[in-house]
PDB file of N, CA, C and O in Angstrom:
ATOM      1  N   UNK A   1     208.636-170.834  28.499  1.00  0.00           N
ATOM      2  CA  UNK A   1     207.290-170.921  28.011  1.00  0.00           C
ATOM      3  C   UNK A   1     207.186-172.181  27.177  1.00  0.00           C
ATOM      4  O   UNK A   1     208.106-172.520  26.433  1.00  0.00           O
ATOM      5  N   UNK A   2     206.079-172.865  27.299  1.00  0.00           N
ATOM      6  CA  UNK A   2     205.779-174.043  26.491  1.00  0.00           C
ATOM      7  C   UNK A   2     204.540-173.746  25.661  1.00  0.00           C
ATOM      8  O   UNK A   2     203.615-173.096  26.149  1.00  0.00           O
ATOM      9  N   UNK A   3     204.505-174.203  24.430  1.00  0.00           N
ATOM     10  CA  UNK A   3     203.362-174.010  23.545  1.00  0.00           C
ATOM     11  C   UNK A   3     202.855-175.374  23.123  1.00  0.00           C
ATOM     12  O   UNK A   3     203.637-176.238  22.726  1.00  0.00           O
ATOM     13  N   UNK A   4     201.529-175.571  23.208  1.00  0.00           N
ATOM     14  CA  UNK A   4     200.915-176.855  22.899  1.00  0.00           C
ATOM     15  C   UNK A   4     199.864-176.684  21.810  1.00  0.00           C
ATOM     16  O   UNK A   4     199.256-175.621  21.682  1.00  0.00           O
ATOM     17  N   UNK A   5     199.654-177.747  21.021  1.00  0.00           N
ATOM     18  CA  UNK A   5     198.578-177.709  20.031  1.00  0.00           C
ATOM     19  C   UNK A   5     197.271-178.139  20.685  1.00  0.00           C
ATOM     20  O   UNK A   5     197.239-178.409  21.886  1.00  0.00           O
ATOM     21  N   UNK A   6     196.200-178.206  19.911  1.00  0.00           N
ATOM     22  CA  UNK A   6     194.880-178.526  20.441  1.00  0.00           C
ATOM     23  C   UNK A   6     194.769-179.902  21.067  1.00  0.00           C
ATOM     24  O   UNK A   6     193.890-180.126  21.898  1.00  0.00           O
ATOM     25  N   UNK A   7     195.649-180.841  20.685  1.00  0.00           N
ATOM     26  CA  UNK A   7     195.609-182.184  21.260  1.00  0.00           C
ATOM     27  C   UNK A   7     196.482-182.316  22.508  1.00  0.00           C
ATOM     28  O   UNK A   7     196.498-183.363  23.156  1.00  0.00           O
ATOM     29  N   UNK A   8     197.212-181.237  22.840  1.00  0.00           N
ATOM     30  CA  UNK A   8     198.072-181.271  24.023  1.00  0.00           C
ATOM     31  C   UNK A   8     199.520-181.623  23.732  1.00  0.00           C
ATOM     32  O   UNK A   8     200.333-181.706  24.653  1.00  0.00           O
ATOM     33  N   UNK A   9     199.858-181.832  22.453  1.00  0.00           N
ATOM     34  CA  UNK A   9     201.235-182.149  22.081  1.00  0.00           C
ATOM     35  C   UNK A   9     202.063-180.858  22.054  1.00  0.00           C
ATOM     36  O   UNK A   9     201.585-179.820  21.596  1.00  0.00           O
ATOM     37  N   UNK A  10     203.284-180.930  22.538  1.00  0.00           N
ATOM     38  CA  UNK A  10     204.154-179.761  22.587  1.00  0.00           C
ATOM     39  C   UNK A  10     204.555-179.319  21.184  1.00  0.00           C
ATOM     40  O   UNK A  10     205.018-180.125  20.377  1.00  0.00           O
ATOM     41  N   UNK A  11     204.371-178.025  20.902  1.00  0.00           N
ATOM     42  CA  UNK A  11     204.835-177.429  19.650  1.00  0.00           C
ATOM     43  C   UNK A  11     206.214-176.830  19.883  1.00  0.00           C
ATOM     44  O   UNK A  11     207.131-177.024  19.085  1.00  0.00           O
ATOM     45  N   UNK A  12     206.349-176.103  20.982  1.00  0.00           N
ATOM     46  CA  UNK A  12     207.639-175.554  21.402  1.00  0.00           C
ATOM     47  C   UNK A  12     207.963-176.216  22.726  1.00  0.00           C
ATOM     48  O   UNK A  12     207.230-176.050  23.701  1.00  0.00           O
ATOM     49  N   UNK A  13     209.049-176.961  22.768  1.00  0.00           N
ATOM     50  CA  UNK A  13     209.391-177.694  23.977  1.00  0.00           C
ATOM     51  C   UNK A  13     209.671-176.749  25.137  1.00  0.00           C
ATOM     52  O   UNK A  13     209.116-176.921  26.222  1.00  0.00           O
ATOM     53  N   UNK A  14     210.516-175.764  24.925  1.00  0.00           N
ATOM     54  CA  UNK A  14     210.830-174.803  25.973  1.00  0.00           C
ATOM     55  C   UNK A  14     211.479-173.586  25.335  1.00  0.00           C
ATOM     56  O   UNK A  14     212.377-173.716  24.504  1.00  0.00           O
ATOM     57  N   UNK A  15     211.024-172.411  25.724  1.00  0.00           N
ATOM     58  CA  UNK A  15     211.596-171.179  25.204  1.00  0.00           C
ATOM     59  C   UNK A  15     211.716-170.187  26.353  1.00  0.00           C
ATOM     60  O   UNK A  15     210.725-169.886  27.019  1.00  0.00           O
ATOM     61  N   UNK A  16     212.929-169.675  26.590  1.00  0.00           N
ATOM     62  CA  UNK A  16     213.121-168.673  27.630  1.00  0.00           C
ATOM     63  C   UNK A  16     212.590-167.330  27.149  1.00  0.00           C
ATOM     64  O   UNK A  16     212.857-166.911  26.023  1.00  0.00           O
ATOM     65  N   UNK A  17     211.850-166.675  28.000  1.00  0.00           N
ATOM     66  CA  UNK A  17     211.311-165.361  27.676  1.00  0.00           C
ATOM     67  C   UNK A  17     212.179-164.287  28.311  1.00  0.00           C
ATOM     68  O   UNK A  17     212.633-163.363  27.636  1.00  0.00           O
ATOM     69  N   UNK A  18     212.404-164.412  29.602  1.00  0.00           N
ATOM     70  CA  UNK A  18     213.194-163.428  30.334  1.00  0.00           C
ATOM     71  C   UNK A  18     214.668-163.795  30.217  1.00  0.00           C
ATOM     72  O   UNK A  18     215.049-164.929  30.508  1.00  0.00           O
ATOM     73  N   UNK A  19     215.495-162.850  29.794  1.00  0.00           N
ATOM     74  CA  UNK A  19     216.922-163.105  29.660  1.00  0.00           C
ATOM     75  C   UNK A  19     217.676-162.872  30.956  1.00  0.00           C
ATOM     76  O   UNK A  19     218.836-163.270  31.066  1.00  0.00           O
ATOM     77  N   UNK A  20     217.055-162.242  31.936  1.00  0.00           N
ATOM     78  CA  UNK A  20     217.673-161.981  33.240  1.00  0.00           C
ATOM     79  C   UNK A  20     217.181-163.048  34.220  1.00  0.00           C
ATOM     80  O   UNK A  20     215.995-163.089  34.550  1.00  0.00           O
ATOM     81  N   UNK A  21     218.072-163.896  34.676  1.00  0.00           N
ATOM     82  CA  UNK A  21     217.670-164.999  35.547  1.00  0.00           C
ATOM     83  C   UNK A  21     217.916-164.708  37.023  1.00  0.00           C
ATOM     84  O   UNK A  21     217.435-165.449  37.880  1.00  0.00           O
ATOM     85  N   UNK A  22     218.658-163.639  37.340  1.00  0.00           N
ATOM     86  CA  UNK A  22     218.914-163.289  38.726  1.00  0.00           C
ATOM     87  C   UNK A  22     217.822-162.351  39.237  1.00  0.00           C
ATOM     88  O   UNK A  22     217.189-161.640  38.457  1.00  0.00           O
ATOM     89  N   UNK A  23     217.608-162.355  40.543  1.00  0.00           N
ATOM     90  CA  UNK A  23     216.609-161.468  41.125  1.00  0.00           C
ATOM     91  C   UNK A  23     215.206-162.021  40.960  1.00  0.00           C
ATOM     92  O   UNK A  23     215.007-163.170  40.567  1.00  0.00           O
ATOM     93  N   UNK A  24     214.244-161.171  41.272  1.00  0.00           N
ATOM     94  CA  UNK A  24     212.847-161.594  41.228  1.00  0.00           C
ATOM     95  C   UNK A  24     212.161-161.108  39.955  1.00  0.00           C
ATOM     96  O   UNK A  24     212.456-160.024  39.451  1.00  0.00           O
ATOM     97  N   UNK A  25     211.257-161.911  39.452  1.00  0.00           N
ATOM     98  CA  UNK A  25     210.352-161.533  38.382  1.00  0.00           C
ATOM     99  C   UNK A  25     208.957-161.930  38.841  1.00  0.00           C
ATOM    100  O   UNK A  25     208.777-163.011  39.401  1.00  0.00           O
ATOM    101  N   UNK A  26     207.958-161.063  38.610  1.00  0.00           N
ATOM    102  CA  UNK A  26     206.615-161.346  39.101  1.00  0.00           C
ATOM    103  C   UNK A  26     205.569-160.736  38.178  1.00  0.00           C
ATOM    104  O   UNK A  26     205.896-159.990  37.255  1.00  0.00           O
ATOM    105  N   UNK A  27     204.320-161.059  38.438  1.00  0.00           N
ATOM    106  CA  UNK A  27     203.155-160.576  37.684  1.00  0.00           C
ATOM    107  C   UNK A  27     203.260-160.843  36.179  1.00  0.00           C
ATOM    108  O   UNK A  27     203.095-159.920  35.381  1.00  0.00           O
ATOM    109  N   UNK A  28     203.531-162.090  35.780  1.00  0.00           N
ATOM    110  CA  UNK A  28     203.610-162.366  34.343  1.00  0.00           C
ATOM    111  C   UNK A  28     202.219-162.347  33.703  1.00  0.00           C
ATOM    112  O   UNK A  28     201.237-162.781  34.306  1.00  0.00           O
ATOM    113  N   UNK A  29     202.159-161.843  32.493  1.00  0.00           N
ATOM    114  CA  UNK A  29     200.930-161.856  31.700  1.00  0.00           C
ATOM    115  C   UNK A  29     201.306-162.282  30.290  1.00  0.00           C
ATOM    116  O   UNK A  29     202.289-161.797  29.730  1.00  0.00           O
ATOM    117  N   UNK A  30     200.524-163.187  29.719  1.00  0.00           N
ATOM    118  CA  UNK A  30     200.763-163.646  28.347  1.00  0.00           C
ATOM    119  C   UNK A  30     199.497-163.391  27.552  1.00  0.00           C
ATOM    120  O   UNK A  30     198.398-163.721  27.996  1.00  0.00           O
ATOM    121  N   UNK A  31     199.654-162.802  26.379  1.00  0.00           N
ATOM    122  CA  UNK A  31     198.510-162.588  25.498  1.00  0.00           C
ATOM    123  C   UNK A  31     198.877-163.035  24.087  1.00  0.00           C
ATOM    124  O   UNK A  31     200.006-162.841  23.635  1.00  0.00           O
ATOM    125  N   UNK A  32     197.915-163.631  23.404  1.00  0.00           N
ATOM    126  CA  UNK A  32     198.144-164.055  22.027  1.00  0.00           C
ATOM    127  C   UNK A  32     197.776-162.900  21.109  1.00  0.00           C
ATOM    128  O   UNK A  32     196.697-162.319  21.228  1.00  0.00           O
ATOM    129  N   UNK A  33     198.670-162.575  20.202  1.00  0.00           N
ATOM    130  CA  UNK A  33     198.438-161.508  19.241  1.00  0.00           C
ATOM    131  C   UNK A  33     197.748-162.068  18.003  1.00  0.00           C
ATOM    132  O   UNK A  33     197.714-163.281  17.798  1.00  0.00           O
ATOM    133  N   UNK A  34     197.210-161.194  17.197  1.00  0.00           N
ATOM    134  CA  UNK A  34     196.496-161.603  15.997  1.00  0.00           C
ATOM    135  C   UNK A  34     197.394-162.444  15.098  1.00  0.00           C
ATOM    136  O   UNK A  34     198.551-162.095  14.865  1.00  0.00           O
ATOM    137  N   UNK A  35     196.862-163.539  14.600  1.00  0.00           N
ATOM    138  CA  UNK A  35     197.637-164.410  13.714  1.00  0.00           C
ATOM    139  C   UNK A  35     197.785-163.761  12.349  1.00  0.00           C
ATOM    140  O   UNK A  35     196.803-163.369  11.719  1.00  0.00           O
ATOM    141  N   UNK A  36     199.027-163.654  11.905  1.00  0.00           N
ATOM    142  CA  UNK A  36     199.318-163.167  10.566  1.00  0.00           C
ATOM    143  C   UNK A  36     200.014-164.286   9.797  1.00  0.00           C
ATOM    144  O   UNK A  36     199.556-164.711   8.736  1.00  0.00           O
ATOM    145  N   UNK A  37     201.115-164.746  10.347  1.00  0.00           N
ATOM    146  CA  UNK A  37     201.854-165.837   9.712  1.00  0.00           C
ATOM    147  C   UNK A  37     202.327-166.830  10.766  1.00  0.00           C
ATOM    148  O   UNK A  37     203.455-167.320  10.703  1.00  0.00           O
ATOM    149  N   UNK A  38     201.475-167.120  11.721  1.00  0.00           N
ATOM    150  CA  UNK A  38     201.809-168.053  12.798  1.00  0.00           C
ATOM    151  C   UNK A  38     201.411-167.481  14.141  1.00  0.00           C
ATOM    152  O   UNK A  38     200.899-166.365  14.231  1.00  0.00           O
ATOM    153  N   UNK A  39     201.653-168.253  15.178  1.00  0.00           N
ATOM    154  CA  UNK A  39     201.306-167.816  16.526  1.00  0.00           C
ATOM    155  C   UNK A  39     202.304-166.790  17.024  1.00  0.00           C
ATOM    156  O   UNK A  39     203.516-166.979  16.918  1.00  0.00           O
ATOM    157  N   UNK A  40     201.787-165.712  17.563  1.00  0.00           N
ATOM    158  CA  UNK A  40     202.633-164.669  18.144  1.00  0.00           C
ATOM    159  C   UNK A  40     202.089-164.337  19.514  1.00  0.00           C
ATOM    160  O   UNK A  40     200.878-164.226  19.707  1.00  0.00           O
ATOM    161  N   UNK A  41     202.999-164.179  20.469  1.00  0.00           N
ATOM    162  CA  UNK A  41     202.616-163.909  21.838  1.00  0.00           C
ATOM    163  C   UNK A  41     203.385-162.714  22.370  1.00  0.00           C
ATOM    164  O   UNK A  41     204.510-162.444  21.951  1.00  0.00           O
ATOM    165  N   UNK A  42     202.767-162.009  23.291  1.00  0.00           N
ATOM    166  CA  UNK A  42     203.424-160.931  24.001  1.00  0.00           C
ATOM    167  C   UNK A  42     203.426-161.303  25.478  1.00  0.00           C
ATOM    168  O   UNK A  42     202.380-161.617  26.046  1.00  0.00           O
ATOM    169  N   UNK A  43     204.604-161.267  26.096  1.00  0.00           N
ATOM    170  CA  UNK A  43     204.744-161.578  27.513  1.00  0.00           C
ATOM    171  C   UNK A  43     205.180-160.300  28.215  1.00  0.00           C
ATOM    172  O   UNK A  43     206.114-159.631  27.774  1.00  0.00           O
ATOM    173  N   UNK A  44     204.501-159.962  29.313  1.00  0.00           N
ATOM    174  CA  UNK A  44     204.801-158.775  30.104  1.00  0.00           C
ATOM    175  C   UNK A  44     205.028-159.228  31.535  1.00  0.00           C
ATOM    176  O   UNK A  44     204.290-160.078  32.033  1.00  0.00           O
ATOM    177  N   UNK A  45     206.042-158.674  32.215  1.00  0.00           N
ATOM    178  CA  UNK A  45     206.292-159.019  33.604  1.00  0.00           C
ATOM    179  C   UNK A  45     206.979-157.861  34.310  1.00  0.00           C
ATOM    180  O   UNK A  45     207.541-156.971  33.671  1.00  0.00           O
ATOM    181  N   UNK A  46     206.926-157.885  35.616  1.00  0.00           N
ATOM    182  CA  UNK A  46     207.639-156.926  36.464  1.00  0.00           C
ATOM    183  C   UNK A  46     208.841-157.629  37.053  1.00  0.00           C
ATOM    184  O   UNK A  46     208.837-158.849  37.214  1.00  0.00           O
ATOM    185  N   UNK A  47     209.876-156.857  37.376  1.00  0.00           N
ATOM    186  CA  UNK A  47     211.027-157.465  38.027  1.00  0.00           C
ATOM    187  C   UNK A  47     212.318-156.814  37.643  1.00  0.00           C
ATOM    188  O   UNK A  47     212.353-155.670  37.190  1.00  0.00           O
ATOM    189  N   UNK A  48     213.394-157.570  37.832  1.00  0.00           N
ATOM    190  CA  UNK A  48     214.734-157.119  37.481  1.00  0.00           C
ATOM    191  C   UNK A  48     214.967-157.367  35.998  1.00  0.00           C
ATOM    192  O   UNK A  48     214.463-158.336  35.430  1.00  0.00           O
ATOM    193  N   UNK A  49     215.732-156.482  35.385  1.00  0.00           N
ATOM    194  CA  UNK A  49     216.070-156.652  33.975  1.00  0.00           C
ATOM    195  C   UNK A  49     217.540-156.411  33.759  1.00  0.00           C
ATOM    196  O   UNK A  49     218.265-156.057  34.689  1.00  0.00           O
ATOM    197  N   UNK A  50     217.977-156.600  32.548  1.00  0.00           N
ATOM    198  CA  UNK A  50     219.385-156.383  32.219  1.00  0.00           C
ATOM    199  C   UNK A  50     219.735-154.918  32.452  1.00  0.00           C
ATOM    200  O   UNK A  50     219.303-154.045  31.698  1.00  0.00           O
ATOM    201  N   UNK A  51     220.518-154.648  33.498  1.00  0.00           N
ATOM    202  CA  UNK A  51     220.931-153.294  33.814  1.00  0.00           C
ATOM    203  C   UNK A  51     219.933-152.488  34.625  1.00  0.00           C
ATOM    204  O   UNK A  51     220.170-151.308  34.880  1.00  0.00           O
ATOM    205  N   UNK A  52     218.820-153.089  35.041  1.00  0.00           N
ATOM    206  CA  UNK A  52     217.798-152.388  35.789  1.00  0.00           C
ATOM    207  C   UNK A  52     217.493-153.147  37.087  1.00  0.00           C
ATOM    208  O   UNK A  52     217.503-154.378  37.102  1.00  0.00           O
ATOM    209  N   UNK A  53     217.225-152.428  38.159  1.00  0.00           N
ATOM    210  CA  UNK A  53     216.894-153.099  39.419  1.00  0.00           C
ATOM    211  C   UNK A  53     215.407-153.401  39.516  1.00  0.00           C
ATOM    212  O   UNK A  53     215.021-154.315  40.245  1.00  0.00           O
ATOM    213  N   UNK A  54     214.570-152.670  38.815  1.00  0.00           N
ATOM    214  CA  UNK A  54     213.128-152.948  38.795  1.00  0.00           C
ATOM    215  C   UNK A  54     212.499-152.260  37.613  1.00  0.00           C
ATOM    216  O   UNK A  54     212.955-151.200  37.184  1.00  0.00           O
ATOM    217  N   UNK A  55     211.442-152.866  37.081  1.00  0.00           N
ATOM    218  CA  UNK A  55     210.741-152.258  35.951  1.00  0.00           C
ATOM    219  C   UNK A  55     209.692-153.196  35.395  1.00  0.00           C
ATOM    220  O   UNK A  55     209.437-154.266  35.949  1.00  0.00           O
ATOM    221  N   UNK A  56     209.090-152.786  34.298  1.00  0.00           N
ATOM    222  CA  UNK A  56     208.123-153.599  33.567  1.00  0.00           C
ATOM    223  C   UNK A  56     208.758-153.917  32.223  1.00  0.00           C
ATOM    224  O   UNK A  56     209.259-153.028  31.534  1.00  0.00           O
ATOM    225  N   UNK A  57     208.733-155.192  31.859  1.00  0.00           N
ATOM    226  CA  UNK A  57     209.439-155.662  30.674  1.00  0.00           C
ATOM    227  C   UNK A  57     208.494-156.430  29.764  1.00  0.00           C
ATOM    228  O   UNK A  57     207.509-157.005  30.226  1.00  0.00           O
ATOM    229  N   UNK A  58     208.796-156.441  28.471  1.00  0.00           N
ATOM    230  CA  UNK A  58     208.003-157.185  27.496  1.00  0.00           C
ATOM    231  C   UNK A  58     208.931-157.927  26.559  1.00  0.00           C
ATOM    232  O   UNK A  58     210.094-157.570  26.373  1.00  0.00           O
ATOM    233  N   UNK A  59     208.376-158.964  25.983  1.00  0.00           N
ATOM    234  CA  UNK A  59     209.107-159.671  24.920  1.00  0.00           C
ATOM    235  C   UNK A  59     208.098-160.420  24.069  1.00  0.00           C
ATOM    236  O   UNK A  59     208.478-161.091  23.109  1.00  0.00           O
TER     237      UNK A  59
END
């Protein structure tokens, strides 16, 4: 995931969301959560996970 400011400059160069890189991952959704002390995001996807062959995962 990459995060940019309003001018298009990168705030976060690159951040891995899914820790499982093997198999398929699909249907990603990203939502911004209410700001309390900075930007917070919730990422949801379907696919393979650590120890699972299929499921819905969040981070």
